[in-house]
ZADO-1210 file (C-alpha; in nm, 4 decimals, padded with zeros to 6 digits):
<atoms>
<atom x="05.8597" y="00.5762" z="-05.2399" code="MET" pos="1"/>
<atom x="05.5548" y="00.4193" z="-05.0868" code="LYS" pos="2"/>
<atom x="05.2120" y="00.5751" z="-05.1073" code="ASN" pos="3"/>
<atom x="05.0828" y="00.5905" z="-04.7546" code="ARG" pos="4"/>
<atom x="04.7200" y="00.6545" z="-04.7056" code="ARG" pos="5"/>
<atom x="04.5662" y="00.7144" z="-04.3640" code="GLY" pos="6"/>
<atom x="04.2265" y="00.8017" z="-04.2302" code="ILE" pos="7"/>
<atom x="04.1636" y="01.1630" z="-04.2837" code="SER" pos="8"/>
<atom x="04.0747" y="01.3859" z="-03.9893" code="GLY" pos="9"/>
<atom x="03.7185" y="01.4306" z="-04.1134" code="ILE" pos="10"/>
<atom x="03.6482" y="01.0571" z="-04.1381" code="VAL" pos="11"/>
<atom x="03.8047" y="01.0038" z="-03.7965" code="GLU" pos="12"/>
<atom x="03.5807" y="01.2737" z="-03.6443" code="THR" pos="13"/>
<atom x="03.2661" y="01.1258" z="-03.8021" code="VAL" pos="14"/>
<atom x="03.3498" y="00.7788" z="-03.6651" code="ILE" pos="15"/>
<atom x="03.4101" y="00.9200" z="-03.3151" code="MET" pos="16"/>
<atom x="03.0781" y="01.1094" z="-03.3219" code="ILE" pos="17"/>
<atom x="02.8919" y="00.7960" z="-03.4388" code="ALA" pos="18"/>
<atom x="03.0482" y="00.5904" z="-03.1575" code="LEU" pos="19"/>
<atom x="02.9560" y="00.8571" z="-02.8993" code="ALA" pos="20"/>
<atom x="02.5958" y="00.8738" z="-03.0257" code="VAL" pos="21"/>
<atom x="02.5678" y="00.4935" z="-03.0159" code="ALA" pos="22"/>
<atom x="02.7073" y="00.4801" z="-02.6609" code="LEU" pos="23"/>
<atom x="02.4741" y="00.7557" z="-02.5375" code="VAL" pos="24"/>
<atom x="02.1767" y="00.5776" z="-02.7021" code="SER" pos="25"/>
<atom x="02.2578" y="00.2497" z="-02.5269" code="ILE" pos="26"/>
<atom x="02.2976" y="00.4189" z="-02.1870" code="VAL" pos="27"/>
<atom x="01.9716" y="00.6153" z="-02.2382" code="TRP" pos="28"/>
<atom x="01.7801" y="00.2978" z="-02.3285" code="PHE" pos="29"/>
<atom x="01.9009" y="00.1129" z="-02.0167" code="VAL" pos="30"/>
<atom x="01.8424" y="00.4045" z="-01.7765" code="VAL" pos="31"/>
<atom x="01.5015" y="00.4848" z="-01.9278" code="ASN" pos="32"/>
<atom x="01.3812" y="00.1254" z="-01.8799" code="ASN" pos="33"/>
<atom x="01.4975" y="00.1206" z="-01.5170" code="LEU" pos="34"/>
<atom x="01.3330" y="00.4528" z="-01.4322" code="VAL" pos="35"/>
<atom x="01.0079" y="00.3696" z="-01.6129" code="THR" pos="36"/>
<atom x="00.9797" y="00.0393" z="-01.4252" code="GLY" pos="37"/>
<atom x="01.0281" y="00.2074" z="-01.0870" code="ARG" pos="38"/>
<atom x="00.7806" y="00.4840" z="-01.1688" code="LEU" pos="39"/>
<atom x="00.5189" y="00.2260" z="-01.2640" code="GLY" pos="40"/>
<atom x="00.5475" y="00.0690" z="-00.9195" code="GLU" pos="41"/>
<atom x="00.5287" y="00.4044" z="-00.7402" code="ALA" pos="42"/>
<atom x="00.2402" y="00.5265" z="-00.9557" code="GLU" pos="43"/>
<atom x="00.0006" y="00.2718" z="-00.8030" code="ALA" pos="44"/>
<atom x="00.0504" y="00.4318" z="-00.4598" code="CYS" pos="45"/>
<atom x="00.0701" y="00.7942" z="-00.5708" code="PHE" pos="46"/>
<atom x="-00.1924" y="01.0165" z="-00.4125" code="GLY" pos="47"/>
<atom x="-00.3486" y="00.7512" z="-00.1876" code="VAL" pos="48"/>
<atom x="-00.1963" y="00.8567" z="00.1427" code="PHE" pos="49"/>
<atom x="-00.4729" y="00.9531" z="00.3877" code="GLU" pos="50"/>
<atom x="-00.7411" y="00.8453" z="00.1365" code="LYS" pos="51"/>
<atom x="-00.8121" y="00.5376" z="00.3472" code="VAL" pos="52"/>
<atom x="-00.7995" y="00.6006" z="00.7213" code="THR" pos="53"/>
<atom x="-00.8678" y="00.4318" z="01.0524" code="ILE" pos="54"/>
<atom x="-01.1454" y="00.6266" z="01.2230" code="ASN" pos="55"/>
<atom x="-01.0257" y="00.6451" z="01.5839" code="SER" pos="56"/>
<atom x="-01.3660" y="00.7718" z="01.7023" code="LYS" pos="57"/>
<atom x="-01.5181" y="00.4294" z="01.6301" code="TYR" pos="58"/>
<atom x="-01.2172" y="00.2167" z="01.7233" code="THR" pos="59"/>
<atom x="-01.2199" y="00.0529" z="02.0661" code="CYS" pos="60"/>
<atom x="-01.1586" y="-00.2705" z="02.2577" code="TYR" pos="61"/>
<atom x="-01.4503" y="-00.4625" z="02.4094" code="ASN" pos="62"/>
<atom x="-01.3150" y="-00.5981" z="02.7400" code="TYR" pos="63"/>
<atom x="-01.6183" y="-00.8158" z="02.8097" code="SER" pos="64"/>
<atom x="-01.6238" y="-00.9824" z="02.4684" code="GLY" pos="65"/>
<atom x="-01.2535" y="-00.9974" z="02.3828" code="ASP" pos="66"/>
<atom x="-01.3179" y="-00.8089" z="02.0595" code="GLU" pos="67"/>
<atom x="-01.1567" y="-00.5261" z="01.8719" code="LEU" pos="68"/>
<atom x="-01.3939" y="-00.2884" z="01.7005" code="GLN" pos="69"/>
<atom x="-01.2395" y="-00.0658" z="01.4334" code="PHE" pos="70"/>
<atom x="-01.3656" y="00.1600" z="01.1593" code="SER" pos="71"/>
<atom x="-01.2082" y="00.2239" z="00.8195" code="ILE" pos="72"/>
<atom x="-01.3075" y="00.5180" z="00.6014" code="THR" pos="73"/>
<atom x="-01.2377" y="00.5272" z="00.2279" code="ARG" pos="74"/>
<atom x="-01.2440" y="00.8539" z="00.0359" code="ASP" pos="75"/>
<atom x="-01.2648" y="00.9055" z="-00.3382" code="ASP" pos="76"/>
<atom x="-01.0106" y="00.6445" z="-00.4439" code="ILE" pos="77"/>
<atom x="-01.0411" y="00.3691" z="-00.7025" code="ASP" pos="78"/>
<atom x="-00.8643" y="00.0367" z="-00.7461" code="ASN" pos="79"/>
<atom x="-00.8296" y="-00.0677" z="-00.3832" code="VAL" pos="80"/>
<atom x="-00.7916" y="-00.4442" z="-00.4177" code="ASP" pos="81"/>
<atom x="-00.7494" y="-00.5340" z="-00.0508" code="ASP" pos="82"/>
<atom x="-00.6760" y="-00.3788" z="00.2864" code="ILE" pos="83"/>
<atom x="-00.4108" y="-00.5506" z="00.4967" code="LEU" pos="84"/>
<atom x="-00.4835" y="-00.5235" z="00.8702" code="VAL" pos="85"/>
<atom x="-00.2202" y="-00.5837" z="01.1376" code="SER" pos="86"/>
<atom x="-00.3085" y="-00.6095" z="01.5075" code="ILE" pos="87"/>
<atom x="-00.0092" y="-00.6273" z="01.7405" code="ALA" pos="88"/>
<atom x="00.0437" y="-00.6790" z="02.1113" code="ASN" pos="89"/>
<atom x="00.3460" y="-00.7704" z="02.3240" code="GLU" pos="90"/>
<atom x="00.3333" y="-01.1405" z="02.2482" code="SER" pos="91"/>
<atom x="00.2136" y="-01.1621" z="01.8877" code="SER" pos="92"/>
<atom x="00.1000" y="-00.9938" z="01.5701" code="THR" pos="93"/>
<atom x="-00.2076" y="-01.0995" z="01.3759" code="THR" pos="94"/>
<atom x="-00.2414" y="-00.9977" z="01.0125" code="SER" pos="95"/>
<atom x="-00.5225" y="-01.0572" z="00.7668" code="PHE" pos="96"/>
<atom x="-00.6740" y="-00.9078" z="00.4532" code="LYS" pos="97"/>
<atom x="-01.0097" y="-00.7448" z="00.4069" code="ILE" pos="98"/>
<atom x="-01.0855" y="-00.8506" z="00.0524" code="GLU" pos="99"/>
<atom x="-01.3657" y="-00.7624" z="-00.1807" code="GLU" pos="100"/>
<atom x="-01.4796" y="-01.1122" z="-00.2665" code="ASP" pos="101"/>
<atom x="-01.3455" y="-01.3584" z="-00.0159" code="SER" pos="102"/>
<atom x="-01.4510" y="-01.4411" z="00.3387" code="PRO" pos="103"/>
<atom x="-01.2377" y="-01.3503" z="00.6370" code="ASN" pos="104"/>
<atom x="-01.2590" y="-01.3572" z="01.0163" code="GLU" pos="105"/>
<atom x="-01.4278" y="-01.0165" z="01.0397" code="LEU" pos="106"/>
<atom x="-01.7904" y="-00.9276" z="01.0849" code="SER" pos="107"/>
<atom x="-01.9630" y="-00.5960" z="01.0557" code="TYR" pos="108"/>
<atom x="-02.0857" y="-00.4141" z="01.3618" code="LEU" pos="109"/>
<atom x="-02.4286" y="-00.5773" z="01.3172" code="ASP" pos="110"/>
<atom x="-02.2532" y="-00.9222" z="01.3261" code="ARG" pos="111"/>
<atom x="-02.3163" y="-01.0037" z="00.9577" code="THR" pos="112"/>
<atom x="-02.0553" y="-01.1915" z="00.7526" code="PHE" pos="113"/>
<atom x="-01.8490" y="-01.1738" z="00.5350" code="PRO" pos="114"/>
<atom x="-01.6979" y="-00.8290" z="00.5725" code="ALA" pos="115"/>
<atom x="-01.5722" y="-00.6496" z="00.2616" code="HIS" pos="116"/>
<atom x="-01.3627" y="-00.3407" z="00.2024" code="ILE" pos="117"/>
<atom x="-01.5513" y="-00.0113" z="00.2298" code="PRO" pos="118"/>
<atom x="-01.6961" y="00.1276" z="-00.0899" code="GLY" pos="119"/>
<atom x="-01.5785" y="00.4499" z="-00.2461" code="LYS" pos="120"/>
<atom x="-01.6629" y="00.7530" z="-00.0269" code="ASN" pos="121"/>
<atom x="-01.7881" y="00.5394" z="00.2598" code="SER" pos="122"/>
<atom x="-01.6781" y="00.3680" z="00.5771" code="GLY" pos="123"/>
<atom x="-01.7280" y="00.0379" z="00.7570" code="ARG" pos="124"/>
<atom x="-01.6996" y="-00.0646" z="01.1181" code="THR" pos="125"/>
<atom x="-01.5623" y="-00.4134" z="01.1746" code="TYR" pos="126"/>
<atom x="-01.5400" y="-00.6513" z="01.4680" code="ILE" pos="127"/>
<atom x="-01.2445" y="-00.8857" z="01.5115" code="TYR" pos="128"/>
<atom x="-01.3106" y="-01.1504" z="01.7785" code="SER" pos="129"/>
<atom x="-01.0784" y="-01.3671" z="01.9807" code="GLY" pos="130"/>
<atom x="-00.8338" y="-01.1095" z="02.1096" code="ILE" pos="131"/>
<atom x="-00.7573" y="-01.1868" z="02.4721" code="SER" pos="132"/>
<atom x="-00.5818" y="-00.8599" z="02.5548" code="GLU" pos="133"/>
<atom x="-00.5859" y="-00.4956" z="02.4500" code="VAL" pos="134"/>
<atom x="-00.3728" y="-00.4533" z="02.1370" code="PRO" pos="135"/>
<atom x="-00.0688" y="-00.2296" z="02.1336" code="ASP" pos="136"/>
<atom x="-00.1383" y="-00.1136" z="01.7785" code="SER" pos="137"/>
<atom x="-00.3719" y="-00.1429" z="01.4822" code="LEU" pos="138"/>
<atom x="-00.2262" y="-00.0692" z="01.1422" code="GLU" pos="139"/>
<atom x="-00.3533" y="-00.0940" z="00.7854" code="ILE" pos="140"/>
<atom x="-00.1869" y="-00.0994" z="00.4439" code="ALA" pos="141"/>
<atom x="-00.3530" y="-00.0812" z="00.1040" code="LEU" pos="142"/>
<atom x="-00.3076" y="-00.3147" z="-00.1869" code="ILE" pos="143"/>
<atom x="-00.3702" y="-00.1234" z="-00.5087" code="ILE" pos="144"/>
<atom x="-00.3230" y="-00.2805" z="-00.8499" code="ASN" pos="145"/>
<atom x="-00.1266" y="-00.5612" z="-00.6855" code="GLY" pos="146"/>
<atom x="00.1170" y="-00.3240" z="-00.5085" code="LYS" pos="147"/>
<atom x="00.1285" y="-00.2747" z="-00.1317" code="MET" pos="148"/>
<atom x="00.1022" y="00.0916" z="-00.0337" code="CYS" pos="149"/>
<atom x="00.1638" y="00.2528" z="00.3008" code="GLU" pos="150"/>
<atom x="-00.1478" y="00.3211" z="00.5030" code="GLY" pos="151"/>
<atom x="-00.2274" y="00.5893" z="00.7590" code="PRO" pos="152"/>
<atom x="-00.0639" y="00.6224" z="01.0981" code="ASN" pos="153"/>
<atom x="-00.1371" y="00.3268" z="01.3270" code="PRO" pos="154"/>
<atom x="-00.3755" y="00.3507" z="01.6203" code="ILE" pos="155"/>
<atom x="-00.2057" y="00.2748" z="01.9516" code="SER" pos="156"/>
<atom x="-00.4635" y="00.3759" z="02.2098" code="GLN" pos="157"/>
<atom x="-00.7905" y="00.1883" z="02.2522" code="PHE" pos="158"/>
<atom x="-01.0847" y="00.2995" z="02.4653" code="ASP" pos="159"/>
<atom x="-01.3223" y="00.0546" z="02.6302" code="ASN" pos="160"/>
<atom x="-01.6194" y="00.0087" z="02.3921" code="CYS" pos="161"/>
<atom x="-01.8594" y="-00.0083" z="02.6908" code="ALA" pos="162"/>
<atom x="-01.7637" y="00.3489" z="02.7814" code="LEU" pos="163"/>
<atom x="-01.8452" y="00.4771" z="02.4321" code="LEU" pos="164"/>
<atom x="-02.2074" y="00.3598" z="02.4353" code="VAL" pos="165"/>
<atom x="-02.4554" y="00.6253" z="02.5481" code="ASP" pos="166"/>
</atoms>
């Protein structure tokens, strides 16, 4: 008679539990890394909606000078690296950045260069020259900690700047 020895039920149960725990640990590690990476990207833009706005009261088109005048207001928000501006009409779209430390094609309302992003809790009015027709829309997006965040609703109606002067 042969002596047959098998794995007892207790040892078999312990091995199955250890395999299940190892499998759950591997799945948790992978899912946790994916979720943490996505949250890091979204965190840069969290809470910034409507913190930087286009002030429509000071946004207009100068028909005599082929210029777009627009105003951006920045509330209590840190870490705004750049503001991406997009001006669109039927035939083309022009995009550029308002950066903190580099020159661009904008001037301030008093015609001084270079124009920078507005400081915290302040606003700036800019002039963009060389537009030969009234734009269809003006839109901005924020770049915060290297991530592009959605900006406020675009402006799609432009008054004549000459009519706004008292």
